[in-house]
C-alpha positions as protocol buffer text, in pm:
chain_id: "A"
residue {
  index: 1
  type: MET
  ca { x: 6453 y: -2968 z: 6679 }
}
residue {
  index: 2
  type: SER
  ca { x: 6741 y: -2945 z: 6925 }
}
residue {
  index: 3
  type: ASP
  ca { x: 6806 y: -2606 z: 7079 }
}
residue {
  index: 4
  type: ARG
  ca { x: 7134 y: -2421 z: 7058 }
}
residue {
  index: 5
  type: VAL
  ca { x: 7218 y: -2110 z: 7259 }
}
residue {
  index: 6
  type: LEU
  ca { x: 7427 y: -1826 z: 7119 }
}
residue {
  index: 7
  type: ILE
  ca { x: 7608 y: -1639 z: 7398 }
}
residue {
  index: 8
  type: THR
  ca { x: 7744 y: -1292 z: 7329 }
}
residue {
  index: 9
  type: SER
  ca { x: 7939 y: -1156 z: 7623 }
}
residue {
  index: 10
  type: SER
  ca { x: 8281 y: -1025 z: 7718 }
}
residue {
  index: 11
  type: ASP
  ca { x: 8341 y: -1370 z: 7873 }
}
residue {
  index: 12
  type: PRO
  ca { x: 8114 y: -1625 z: 7701 }
}
residue {
  index: 13
  type: GLU
  ca { x: 8311 y: -1923 z: 7830 }
}
residue {
  index: 14
  type: GLY
  ca { x: 8290 y: -1806 z: 8191 }
}
residue {
  index: 15
  type: LEU
  ca { x: 7919 y: -1738 z: 8157 }
}
residue {
  index: 16
  type: ALA
  ca { x: 7855 y: -2080 z: 7997 }
}
residue {
  index: 17
  type: ARG
  ca { x: 8046 y: -2254 z: 8279 }
}
residue {
  index: 18
  type: ALA
  ca { x: 7840 y: -2069 z: 8539 }
}
residue {
  index: 19
  type: ILE
  ca { x: 7516 y: -2171 z: 8364 }
}
residue {
  index: 20
  type: GLU
  ca { x: 7629 y: -2535 z: 8353 }
}
residue {
  index: 21
  type: GLU
  ca { x: 7697 y: -2520 z: 8727 }
}
residue {
  index: 22
  type: GLU
  ca { x: 7345 y: -2389 z: 8781 }
}
residue {
  index: 23
  type: ILE
  ca { x: 7170 y: -2651 z: 8565 }
}
residue {
  index: 24
  type: ASP
  ca { x: 7414 y: -2932 z: 8656 }
}
residue {
  index: 25
  type: GLU
  ca { x: 7442 y: -3069 z: 8303 }
}
residue {
  index: 26
  type: PRO
  ca { x: 7617 y: -2993 z: 7973 }
}
residue {
  index: 27
  type: PHE
  ca { x: 7483 y: -2690 z: 7792 }
}
residue {
  index: 28
  type: PRO
  ca { x: 7447 y: -2657 z: 7411 }
}
residue {
  index: 29
  type: TRP
  ca { x: 7600 y: -2317 z: 7354 }
}
residue {
  index: 30
  type: CYS
  ca { x: 7820 y: -2143 z: 7098 }
}
residue {
  index: 31
  type: ARG
  ca { x: 8010 y: -1820 z: 7048 }
}
residue {
  index: 32
  type: LEU
  ca { x: 7941 y: -1561 z: 6782 }
}
residue {
  index: 33
  type: ASP
  ca { x: 8248 y: -1675 z: 6586 }
}
residue {
  index: 34
  type: ALA
  ca { x: 8144 y: -2043 z: 6589 }
}
residue {
  index: 35
  type: ARG
  ca { x: 8055 y: -2218 z: 6265 }
}
residue {
  index: 36
  type: GLY
  ca { x: 7678 y: -2247 z: 6232 }
}
residue {
  index: 37
  type: PHE
  ca { x: 7590 y: -1994 z: 6504 }
}
residue {
  index: 38
  type: GLU
  ca { x: 7314 y: -1877 z: 6270 }
}
residue {
  index: 39
  type: GLN
  ca { x: 7118 y: -2192 z: 6356 }
}
residue {
  index: 40
  type: SER
  ca { x: 7082 y: -2088 z: 6721 }
}
residue {
  index: 41
  type: THR
  ca { x: 6729 y: -2098 z: 6861 }
}
residue {
  index: 42
  type: VAL
  ca { x: 6816 y: -1895 z: 7173 }
}
residue {
  index: 43
  type: TRP
  ca { x: 7034 y: -1585 z: 7208 }
}
residue {
  index: 44
  type: PHE
  ca { x: 7169 y: -1491 z: 7548 }
}
residue {
  index: 45
  type: CYS
  ca { x: 7292 y: -1138 z: 7487 }
}
residue {
  index: 46
  type: ALA
  ca { x: 7466 y: -1068 z: 7816 }
}
residue {
  index: 47
  type: GLY
  ca { x: 7623 y: -739 z: 7707 }
}
residue {
  index: 48
  type: ALA
  ca { x: 7566 y: -486 z: 7434 }
}
residue {
  index: 49
  type: PRO
  ca { x: 7439 y: -651 z: 7114 }
}
residue {
  index: 50
  type: PRO
  ca { x: 7663 y: -633 z: 6805 }
}
residue {
  index: 51
  type: GLU
  ca { x: 7629 y: -315 z: 6601 }
}
residue {
  index: 52
  type: SER
  ca { x: 7534 y: -513 z: 6291 }
}
residue {
  index: 53
  type: PRO
  ca { x: 7212 y: -717 z: 6308 }
}
residue {
  index: 54
  type: LEU
  ca { x: 7244 y: -1094 z: 6324 }
}
residue {
  index: 55
  type: ARG
  ca { x: 7061 y: -1327 z: 6090 }
}
residue {
  index: 56
  type: LEU
  ca { x: 6912 y: -1594 z: 6317 }
}
residue {
  index: 57
  type: PRO
  ca { x: 6622 y: -1751 z: 6124 }
}
residue {
  index: 58
  type: LYS
  ca { x: 6545 y: -2015 z: 6390 }
}
residue {
  index: 59
  type: LEU
  ca { x: 6550 y: -1774 z: 6684 }
}
residue {
  index: 60
  type: GLY
  ca { x: 6265 y: -1810 z: 6933 }
}
residue {
  index: 61
  type: TRP
  ca { x: 6391 y: -1639 z: 7248 }
}
residue {
  index: 62
  type: ILE
  ca { x: 6633 y: -1359 z: 7339 }
}
residue {
  index: 63
  type: GLN
  ca { x: 6748 y: -1308 z: 7697 }
}
residue {
  index: 64
  type: SER
  ca { x: 6900 y: -963 z: 7753 }
}
residue {
  index: 65
  type: GLY
  ca { x: 7158 y: -924 z: 8027 }
}
residue {
  index: 66
  type: TRP
  ca { x: 7047 y: -567 z: 8094 }
}
residue {
  index: 67
  type: ALA
  ca { x: 6751 y: -435 z: 8289 }
}
residue {
  index: 68
  type: GLY
  ca { x: 6684 y: -165 z: 8028 }
}
residue {
  index: 69
  type: VAL
  ca { x: 6562 y: -292 z: 7692 }
}
residue {
  index: 70
  type: GLU
  ca { x: 6475 y: 21 z: 7491 }
}
residue {
  index: 71
  type: ASN
  ca { x: 6744 y: -50 z: 7228 }
}
residue {
  index: 72
  type: TRP
  ca { x: 6587 y: -386 z: 7144 }
}
residue {
  index: 73
  type: PHE
  ca { x: 6287 y: -211 z: 6992 }
}
residue {
  index: 74
  type: LEU
  ca { x: 6515 y: -104 z: 6707 }
}
residue {
  index: 75
  type: ARG
  ca { x: 6671 y: -449 z: 6655 }
}
residue {
  index: 76
  type: PRO
  ca { x: 6538 y: -666 z: 6368 }
}
residue {
  index: 77
  type: GLU
  ca { x: 6615 y: -987 z: 6561 }
}
residue {
  index: 78
  type: TRP
  ca { x: 6322 y: -921 z: 6795 }
}
residue {
  index: 79
  type: THR
  ca { x: 6034 y: -1002 z: 6563 }
}
residue {
  index: 80
  type: GLY
  ca { x: 5674 y: -1070 z: 6656 }
}
residue {
  index: 81
  type: GLU
  ca { x: 5746 y: -1443 z: 6695 }
}
residue {
  index: 82
  type: VAL
  ca { x: 6048 y: -1401 z: 6923 }
}
residue {
  index: 83
  type: ILE
  ca { x: 6018 y: -1372 z: 7301 }
}
residue {
  index: 84
  type: LEU
  ca { x: 6238 y: -1109 z: 7468 }
}
residue {
  index: 85
  type: THR
  ca { x: 6321 y: -1139 z: 7839 }
}
residue {
  index: 86
  type: ARG
  ca { x: 6539 y: -922 z: 8057 }
}
residue {
  index: 87
  type: THR
  ca { x: 6766 y: -994 z: 8349 }
}
residue {
  index: 88
  type: VAL
  ca { x: 6669 y: -889 z: 8700 }
}
residue {
  index: 89
  type: GLY
  ca { x: 6945 y: -1076 z: 8883 }
}
residue {
  index: 90
  type: ASP
  ca { x: 7082 y: -879 z: 9174 }
}
residue {
  index: 91
  type: PHE
  ca { x: 6997 y: -539 z: 9020 }
}
residue {
  index: 92
  type: PRO
  ca { x: 6742 y: -462 z: 9297 }
}
residue {
  index: 93
  type: GLN
  ca { x: 7001 y: -514 z: 9570 }
}
residue {
  index: 94
  type: ARG
  ca { x: 7283 y: -341 z: 9385 }
}
residue {
  index: 95
  type: ILE
  ca { x: 7077 y: -36 z: 9292 }
}
residue {
  index: 96
  type: ALA
  ca { x: 6924 y: -6 z: 9640 }
}
residue {
  index: 97
  type: GLN
  ca { x: 7275 y: -16 z: 9788 }
}
residue {
  index: 98
  type: HIS
  ca { x: 7386 y: 251 z: 9542 }
}
residue {
  index: 99
  type: VAL
  ca { x: 7093 y: 480 z: 9624 }
}
residue {
  index: 100
  type: PHE
  ca { x: 7137 y: 454 z: 9999 }
}
residue {
  index: 101
  type: GLY
  ca { x: 7515 y: 459 z: 9986 }
}
residue {
  index: 102
  type: TYR
  ca { x: 7507 y: 802 z: 9824 }
}
residue {
  index: 103
  type: LEU
  ca { x: 7212 y: 925 z: 10029 }
}
residue {
  index: 104
  type: LEU
  ca { x: 7400 y: 837 z: 10346 }
}
residue {
  index: 105
  type: ALA
  ca { x: 7722 y: 985 z: 10210 }
}
residue {
  index: 106
  type: ARG
  ca { x: 7547 y: 1319 z: 10163 }
}
residue {
  index: 107
  type: ALA
  ca { x: 7354 y: 1304 z: 10490 }
}
residue {
  index: 108
  type: LEU
  ca { x: 7666 y: 1219 z: 10690 }
}
residue {
  index: 109
  type: ARG
  ca { x: 7880 y: 1460 z: 10484 }
}
residue {
  index: 110
  type: VAL
  ca { x: 8142 y: 1208 z: 10384 }
}
residue {
  index: 111
  type: ASP
  ca { x: 8290 y: 1472 z: 10151 }
}
residue {
  index: 112
  type: GLU
  ca { x: 8361 y: 1694 z: 10452 }
}
residue {
  index: 113
  type: THR
  ca { x: 8517 y: 1398 z: 10633 }
}
residue {
  index: 114
  type: LEU
  ca { x: 8754 y: 1335 z: 10342 }
}
residue {
  index: 115
  type: ARG
  ca { x: 8838 y: 1706 z: 10317 }
}
residue {
  index: 116
  type: GLN
  ca { x: 8926 y: 1732 z: 10687 }
}
residue {
  index: 117
  type: MET
  ca { x: 9131 y: 1413 z: 10672 }
}
residue {
  index: 118
  type: ALA
  ca { x: 9329 y: 1551 z: 10379 }
}
residue {
  index: 119
  type: GLU
  ca { x: 9378 y: 1889 z: 10553 }
}
residue {
  index: 120
  type: ARG
  ca { x: 9437 y: 1732 z: 10898 }
}
residue {
  index: 121
  type: THR
  ca { x: 9180 y: 1964 z: 11052 }
}
residue {
  index: 122
  type: TRP
  ca { x: 8919 y: 1908 z: 11325 }
}
residue {
  index: 123
  type: LYS
  ca { x: 8583 y: 2082 z: 11305 }
}
residue {
  index: 124
  type: ARG
  ca { x: 8270 y: 1907 z: 11429 }
}
residue {
  index: 125
  type: TRP
  ca { x: 7929 y: 1915 z: 11263 }
}
residue {
  index: 126
  type: THR
  ca { x: 7586 y: 1759 z: 11317 }
}
residue {
  index: 127
  type: PRO
  ca { x: 7514 y: 1494 z: 11052 }
}
residue {
  index: 128
  type: GLU
  ca { x: 7164 y: 1465 z: 10911 }
}
residue {
  index: 129
  type: SER
  ca { x: 6950 y: 1154 z: 10956 }
}
residue {
  index: 130
  type: LEU
  ca { x: 6738 y: 970 z: 10702 }
}
residue {
  index: 131
  type: ALA
  ca { x: 6490 y: 863 z: 10971 }
}
residue {
  index: 132
  type: GLY
  ca { x: 6158 y: 1044 z: 10939 }
}
residue {
  index: 133
  type: LYS
  ca { x: 6228 y: 1173 z: 10588 }
}
residue {
  index: 134
  type: ASN
  ca { x: 5986 y: 1111 z: 10299 }
}
residue {
  index: 135
  type: LEU
  ca { x: 6103 y: 902 z: 10003 }
}
residue {
  index: 136
  type: LEU
  ca { x: 5914 y: 870 z: 9674 }
}
residue {
  index: 137
  type: VAL
  ca { x: 5990 y: 598 z: 9418 }
}
residue {
  index: 138
  type: VAL
  ca { x: 5871 y: 673 z: 9065 }
}
residue {
  index: 139
  type: GLY
  ca { x: 5867 y: 344 z: 8874 }
}
residue {
  index: 140
  type: MET
  ca { x: 5774 y: 86 z: 9136 }
}
residue {
  index: 141
  type: GLY
  ca { x: 5893 y: -244 z: 8991 }
}
residue {
  index: 142
  type: ALA
  ca { x: 6125 y: -502 z: 9150 }
}
residue {
  index: 143
  type: ILE
  ca { x: 6404 y: -247 z: 9199 }
}
residue {
  index: 144
  type: GLY
  ca { x: 6166 y: 12 z: 9342 }
}
residue {
  index: 145
  type: LEU
  ca { x: 6026 y: -239 z: 9589 }
}
residue {
  index: 146
  type: GLU
  ca { x: 6377 y: -315 z: 9715 }
}
residue {
  index: 147
  type: ILE
  ca { x: 6451 y: 56 z: 9756 }
}
residue {
  index: 148
  type: ALA
  ca { x: 6120 y: 107 z: 9937 }
}
residue {
  index: 149
  type: ALA
  ca { x: 6191 y: -182 z: 10176 }
}
residue {
  index: 150
  type: THR
  ca { x: 6541 y: -45 z: 10244 }
}
residue {
  index: 151
  type: ALA
  ca { x: 6397 y: 301 z: 10311 }
}
residue {
  index: 152
  type: LYS
  ca { x: 6157 y: 155 z: 10565 }
}
residue {
  index: 153
  type: ALA
  ca { x: 6452 y: -10 z: 10740 }
}
residue {
  index: 154
  type: PHE
  ca { x: 6594 y: 341 z: 10781 }
}
residue {
  index: 155
  type: GLN
  ca { x: 6258 y: 449 z: 10928 }
}
residue {
  index: 156
  type: MET
  ca { x: 6171 y: 666 z: 10630 }
}
residue {
  index: 157
  type: HIS
  ca { x: 5815 y: 728 z: 10509 }
}
residue {
  index: 158
  type: VAL
  ca { x: 5773 y: 572 z: 10165 }
}
residue {
  index: 159
  type: ALA
  ca { x: 5539 y: 623 z: 9871 }
}
residue {
  index: 160
  type: GLY
  ca { x: 5559 y: 496 z: 9517 }
}
residue {
  index: 161
  type: VAL
  ca { x: 5408 y: 555 z: 9176 }
}
residue {
  index: 162
  type: ARG
  ca { x: 5385 y: 299 z: 8899 }
}
residue {
  index: 163
  type: ARG
  ca { x: 5196 y: 242 z: 8581 }
}
residue {
  index: 164
  type: GLY
  ca { x: 4874 y: 51 z: 8646 }
}
residue {
  index: 165
  type: GLY
  ca { x: 4873 y: -326 z: 8623 }
}
residue {
  index: 166
  type: GLY
  ca { x: 5174 y: -415 z: 8838 }
}
residue {
  index: 167
  type: LYS
  ca { x: 5159 y: -750 z: 9013 }
}
residue {
  index: 168
  type: ASN
  ca { x: 5464 y: -764 z: 9238 }
}
residue {
  index: 169
  type: GLN
  ca { x: 5387 y: -529 z: 9527 }
}
residue {
  index: 170
  type: ARG
  ca { x: 5511 y: -652 z: 9863 }
}
residue {
  index: 171
  type: PRO
  ca { x: 5256 y: -639 z: 10144 }
}
residue {
  index: 172
  type: SER
  ca { x: 5509 y: -450 z: 10360 }
}
residue {
  index: 173
  type: VAL
  ca { x: 5531 y: -159 z: 10112 }
}
residue {
  index: 174
  type: GLU
  ca { x: 5239 y: 79 z: 10150 }
}
residue {
  index: 175
  type: GLY
  ca { x: 5136 y: 390 z: 9961 }
}
residue {
  index: 176
  type: VAL
  ca { x: 5193 y: 270 z: 9605 }
}
residue {
  index: 177
  type: LYS
  ca { x: 4980 y: 471 z: 9362 }
}
residue {
  index: 178
  type: GLU
  ca { x: 4870 y: 354 z: 9016 }
}
residue {
  index: 179
  type: GLY
  ca { x: 4957 y: 602 z: 8743 }
}
residue {
  index: 180
  type: ALA
  ca { x: 5091 y: 959 z: 8771 }
}
residue {
  index: 181
  type: ARG
  ca { x: 4768 y: 1135 z: 8878 }
}
residue {
  index: 182
  type: ASP
  ca { x: 4891 y: 1190 z: 9235 }
}
residue {
  index: 183
  type: LEU
  ca { x: 5248 y: 1272 z: 9133 }
}
residue {
  index: 184
  type: PRO
  ca { x: 5241 y: 1654 z: 9180 }
}
residue {
  index: 185
  type: ASP
  ca { x: 5125 y: 1622 z: 9541 }
}
residue {
  index: 186
  type: LEU
  ca { x: 5375 y: 1344 z: 9611 }
}
residue {
  index: 187
  type: LEU
  ca { x: 5660 y: 1549 z: 9465 }
}
residue {
  index: 188
  type: GLY
  ca { x: 5574 y: 1829 z: 9705 }
}
residue {
  index: 189
  type: TRP
  ca { x: 5575 y: 1578 z: 9994 }
}
residue {
  index: 190
  type: ALA
  ca { x: 5901 y: 1395 z: 9917 }
}
residue {
  index: 191
  type: ASP
  ca { x: 6241 y: 1480 z: 10062 }
}
residue {
  index: 192
  type: VAL
  ca { x: 6397 y: 1225 z: 9825 }
}
residue {
  index: 193
  type: VAL
  ca { x: 6271 y: 1135 z: 9476 }
}
residue {
  index: 194
  type: VAL
  ca { x: 6415 y: 822 z: 9313 }
}
residue {
  index: 195
  type: SER
  ca { x: 6350 y: 780 z: 8941 }
}
residue {
  index: 196
  type: LEU
  ca { x: 6341 y: 422 z: 8813 }
}
residue {
  index: 197
  type: LEU
  ca { x: 6147 y: 488 z: 8493 }
}
residue {
  index: 198
  type: PRO
  ca { x: 6215 y: 283 z: 8181 }
}
residue {
  index: 199
  type: LEU
  ca { x: 6276 y: 485 z: 7866 }
}
residue {
  index: 200
  type: THR
  ca { x: 5966 y: 476 z: 7647 }
}
residue {
  index: 201
  type: PRO
  ca { x: 5796 y: 735 z: 7426 }
}
residue {
  index: 202
  type: GLU
  ca { x: 5579 y: 823 z: 7729 }
}
residue {
  index: 203
  type: THR
  ca { x: 5875 y: 875 z: 7966 }
}
residue {
  index: 204
  type: GLU
  ca { x: 6105 y: 1066 z: 7728 }
}
residue {
  index: 205
  type: ALA
  ca { x: 6187 y: 1394 z: 7913 }
}
residue {
  index: 206
  type: PHE
  ca { x: 5938 y: 1291 z: 8184 }
}
residue {
  index: 207
  type: TRP
  ca { x: 6135 y: 1495 z: 8437 }
}
residue {
  index: 208
  type: SER
  ca { x: 6050 y: 1836 z: 8299 }
}
residue {
  index: 209
  type: ALA
  ca { x: 6052 y: 2192 z: 8431 }
}
residue {
  index: 210
  type: GLU
  ca { x: 5692 y: 2148 z: 8544 }
}
residue {
  index: 211
  type: ARG
  ca { x: 5768 y: 1837 z: 8749 }
}
residue {
  index: 212
  type: PHE
  ca { x: 6082 y: 1984 z: 8903 }
}
residue {
  index: 213
  type: ALA
  ca { x: 5879 y: 2292 z: 9000 }
}
residue {
  index: 214
  type: SER
  ca { x: 5642 y: 2062 z: 9192 }
}
residue {
  index: 215
  type: MET
  ca { x: 5923 y: 1927 z: 9408 }
}
residue {
  index: 216
  type: LYS
  ca { x: 5976 y: 2015 z: 9770 }
}
residue {
  index: 217
  type: ALA
  ca { x: 6234 y: 2287 z: 9832 }
}
residue {
  index: 218
  type: GLY
  ca { x: 6557 y: 2132 z: 9957 }
}
residue {
  index: 219
  type: SER
  ca { x: 6478 y: 1786 z: 9819 }
}
residue {
  index: 220
  type: THR
  ca { x: 6714 y: 1537 z: 9655 }
}
residue {
  index: 221
  type: PHE
  ca { x: 6658 y: 1393 z: 9305 }
}
residue {
  index: 222
  type: ILE
  ca { x: 6816 y: 1056 z: 9221 }
}
residue {
  index: 223
  type: ASN
  ca { x: 6819 y: 902 z: 8872 }
}
residue {
  index: 224
  type: VAL
  ca { x: 6941 y: 543 z: 8840 }
}
residue {
  index: 225
  type: SER
  ca { x: 6728 y: 440 z: 8543 }
}
residue {
  index: 226
  type: ARG
  ca { x: 6765 y: 611 z: 8205 }
}
residue {
  index: 227
  type: GLY
  ca { x: 6916 y: 948 z: 8118 }
}
residue {
  index: 228
  type: GLY
  ca { x: 6660 y: 1014 z: 7847 }
}
residue {
  index: 229
  type: THR
  ca { x: 6385 y: 1046 z: 8108 }
}
residue {
  index: 230
  type: VAL
  ca { x: 6538 y: 1374 z: 8231 }
}
residue {
  index: 231
  type: GLU
  ca { x: 6531 y: 1712 z: 8061 }
}
residue {
  index: 232
  type: GLU
  ca { x: 6881 y: 1808 z: 8175 }
}
residue {
  index: 233
  type: ALA
  ca { x: 6852 y: 2181 z: 8100 }
}
residue {
  index: 234
  type: ALA
  ca { x: 6537 y: 2193 z: 8313 }
}
residue {
  index: 235
  type: LEU
  ca { x: 6717 y: 2010 z: 8594 }
}
residue {
  index: 236
  type: LEU
  ca { x: 7000 y: 2264 z: 8590 }
}
residue {
  index: 237
  type: ARG
  ca { x: 6754 y: 2552 z: 8618 }
}
residue {
  index: 238
  type: ALA
  ca { x: 6564 y: 2372 z: 8893 }
}
residue {
  index: 239
  type: LEU
  ca { x: 6881 y: 2316 z: 9095 }
}
residue {
  index: 240
  type: GLY
  ca { x: 6939 y: 2690 z: 9083 }
}
residue {
  index: 241
  type: ARG
  ca { x: 6600 y: 2737 z: 9251 }
}
residue {
  index: 242
  type: GLY
  ca { x: 6659 y: 2463 z: 9510 }
}
residue {
  index: 243
  type: LYS
  ca { x: 6385 y: 2233 z: 9379 }
}
residue {
  index: 244
  type: PRO
  ca { x: 6562 y: 1994 z: 9400 }
}
residue {
  index: 245
  type: ARG
  ca { x: 6852 y: 2117 z: 9608 }
}
residue {
  index: 246
  type: THR
  ca { x: 7079 y: 1827 z: 9510 }
}
residue {
  index: 247
  type: ALA
  ca { x: 7092 y: 1561 z: 9240 }
}
residue {
  index: 248
  type: ILE
  ca { x: 7257 y: 1218 z: 9246 }
}
residue {
  index: 249
  type: LEU
  ca { x: 7287 y: 1099 z: 8887 }
}
residue {
  index: 250
  type: ASP
  ca { x: 7413 y: 769 z: 8747 }
}
residue {
  index: 251
  type: VAL
  ca { x: 7269 y: 796 z: 8394 }
}
residue {
  index: 252
  type: PHE
  ca { x: 7270 y: 1068 z: 8129 }
}
residue {
  index: 253
  type: ARG
  ca { x: 7144 y: 1146 z: 7781 }
}
residue {
  index: 254
  type: GLU
  ca { x: 7499 y: 1136 z: 7648 }
}
residue {
  index: 255
  type: GLU
  ca { x: 7734 y: 872 z: 7783 }
}
residue {
  index: 256
  type: PRO
  ca { x: 8018 y: 903 z: 7856 }
}
residue {
  index: 257
  type: LEU
  ca { x: 7923 y: 1240 z: 8000 }
}
residue {
  index: 258
  type: PRO
  ca { x: 8146 y: 1506 z: 7837 }
}
residue {
  index: 259
  type: ALA
  ca { x: 8404 y: 1666 z: 8063 }
}
residue {
  index: 260
  type: ASP
  ca { x: 8262 y: 2011 z: 7989 }
}
residue {
  index: 261
  type: HIS
  ca { x: 7897 y: 1917 z: 8047 }
}
residue {
  index: 262
  type: PRO
  ca { x: 7720 y: 2181 z: 8261 }
}
residue {
  index: 263
  type: LEU
  ca { x: 7619 y: 1918 z: 8518 }
}
residue {
  index: 264
  type: ARG
  ca { x: 7987 y: 1867 z: 8601 }
}
residue {
  index: 265
  type: GLY
  ca { x: 8183 y: 2067 z: 8855 }
}
residue {
  index: 266
  type: ARG
  ca { x: 7884 y: 2147 z: 9078 }
}
residue {
  index: 267
  type: ASP
  ca { x: 7869 y: 2086 z: 9452 }
}
residue {
  index: 268
  type: ASP
  ca { x: 7496 y: 2013 z: 9425 }
}
residue {
  index: 269
  type: VAL
  ca { x: 7537 y: 1731 z: 9170 }
}
residue {
  index: 270
  type: TRP
  ca { x: 7707 y: 1396 z: 9237 }
}
residue {
  index: 271
  type: ILE
  ca { x: 7788 y: 1196 z: 8924 }
}
residue {
  index: 272
  type: THR
  ca { x: 7866 y: 827 z: 8881 }
}
residue {
  index: 273
  type: PRO
  ca { x: 7944 y: 663 z: 8543 }
}
residue {
  index: 274
  type: HIS
  ca { x: 7640 y: 435 z: 8501 }
}
residue {
  index: 275
  type: ILE
  ca { x: 7752 y: 181 z: 8761 }
}
residue {
  index: 276
  type: ALA
  ca { x: 7447 y: 142 z: 8984 }
}
residue {
  index: 277
  type: GLY
  ca { x: 7330 y: -176 z: 8809 }
}
residue {
  index: 278
  type: VAL
  ca { x: 7644 y: -351 z: 8688 }
}
residue {
  index: 279
  type: SER
  ca { x: 7596 y: -705 z: 8556 }
}
residue {
  index: 280
  type: THR
  ca { x: 7813 y: -987 z: 8694 }
}
residue {
  index: 281
  type: ILE
  ca { x: 7830 y: -1351 z: 8590 }
}
residue {
  index: 282
  type: PRO
  ca { x: 7665 y: -1531 z: 8888 }
}
residue {
  index: 283
  type: PRO
  ca { x: 7326 y: -1350 z: 8879 }
}
residue {
  index: 284
  type: LEU
  ca { x: 7327 y: -1349 z: 8498 }
}
residue {
  index: 285
  type: ALA
  ca { x: 7375 y: -1725 z: 8502 }
}
residue {
  index: 286
  type: ARG
  ca { x: 7109 y: -1783 z: 8769 }
}
residue {
  index: 287
  type: ASP
  ca { x: 6843 y: -1584 z: 8583 }
}
residue {
  index: 288
  type: PHE
  ca { x: 6920 y: -1750 z: 8251 }
}
residue {
  index: 289
  type: ALA
  ca { x: 6932 y: -2099 z: 8403 }
}
residue {
  index: 290
  type: GLU
  ca { x: 6582 y: -2061 z: 8547 }
}
residue {
  index: 291
  type: ASN
  ca { x: 6441 y: -1934 z: 8218 }
}
residue {
  index: 292
  type: TRP
  ca { x: 6627 y: -2209 z: 8029 }
}
residue {
  index: 293
  type: ARG
  ca { x: 6455 y: -2468 z: 8248 }
}
residue {
  index: 294
  type: ARG
  ca { x: 6120 y: -2302 z: 8179 }
}
residue {
  index: 295
  type: PHE
  ca { x: 6190 y: -2276 z: 7805 }
}
residue {
  index: 296
  type: ARG
  ca { x: 6267 y: -2646 z: 7777 }
}
residue {
  index: 297
  type: ALA
  ca { x: 5962 y: -2736 z: 7988 }
}
residue {
  index: 298
  type: GLY
  ca { x: 5729 y: -2519 z: 7780 }
}
residue {
  index: 299
  type: GLU
  ca { x: 5651 y: -2294 z: 8079 }
}
residue {
  index: 300
  type: PRO
  ca { x: 5609 y: -1913 z: 8066 }
}
residue {
  index: 301
  type: LEU
  ca { x: 5943 y: -1732 z: 8090 }
}
residue {
  index: 302
  type: HIS
  ca { x: 6017 y: -1486 z: 8367 }
}
residue {
  index: 303
  type: ASN
  ca { x: 6057 y: -1113 z: 8300 }
}
residue {
  index: 304
  type: GLN
  ca { x: 5909 y: -1104 z: 7951 }
}
residue {
  index: 305
  type: ILE
  ca { x: 5903 y: -767 z: 7774 }
}
residue {
  index: 306
  type: ASP
  ca { x: 5568 y: -632 z: 7663 }
}
residue {
  index: 307
  type: ARG
  ca { x: 5620 y: -462 z: 7328 }
}
residue {
  index: 308
  type: ALA
  ca { x: 5306 y: -250 z: 7366 }
}
residue {
  index: 309
  type: ARG
  ca { x: 5407 y: -117 z: 7709 }
}
residue {
  index: 310
  type: GLY
  ca { x: 5768 y: -67 z: 7613 }
}
residue {
  index: 311
  type: TYR
  ca { x: 5917 y: -258 z: 7908 }
}
């Protein structure tokens, strides 16, 4: 049976061209509006899947263009016989840059710089430094490892927590703990806490009043994973007690975040509109091209989703 790839994307033609450049040969693909798309054996869903389920009886593999895959657990296309893989692409680099861009912006008081420029005033201050601070990554996968390595480049002390069974720890990243047993002590140690948790039944509202109470006074909480992992009312109360003192948030339970949401309009909360891990065509094409080669060769695919684990 010959394989055919369904591509759903805001720019399926551009993505198909980029894949063909990667594999250096013609590529059997189709759009969602093509005749016979139902016969596709592979679905490269580079953006949000269609609201209505697709009937793809020959489907054997879905590649998601997103790092988060929680919505796929509700999709009928992902049956027990279908392999689901996710894109990693340049998400580790992009999200690490996002985290440290905003950490540095707060430490150097870029907001004060912009205010003085607008007011044409001159008042000196002493910027903070990241060197010597303690950073904790909760959810130490590929993205967490990139953040940890970047933190070490800034001469920060780094620790990480992940669910047991991870295989991709870099030798240069020390202090990675298996499971959440040591988390309360680590939260009291960390000046910066970065949440990279996937959204699963176990991580729903993981960041609760109890965990915020364990944080170090004056710390910074950063969430660049999933909004559903945070109990937002508990975070608001915790900010009022200074544990954490500030929050840098890219994801929320409700998106777009309403204009009147209580997290808005606060000096101690910086908000971005879910942009830390934006997908672009070149890394999407590279990841898919490598898995396409493996698929055709009968080799194990990269970044497969474990239904039992939830990620």
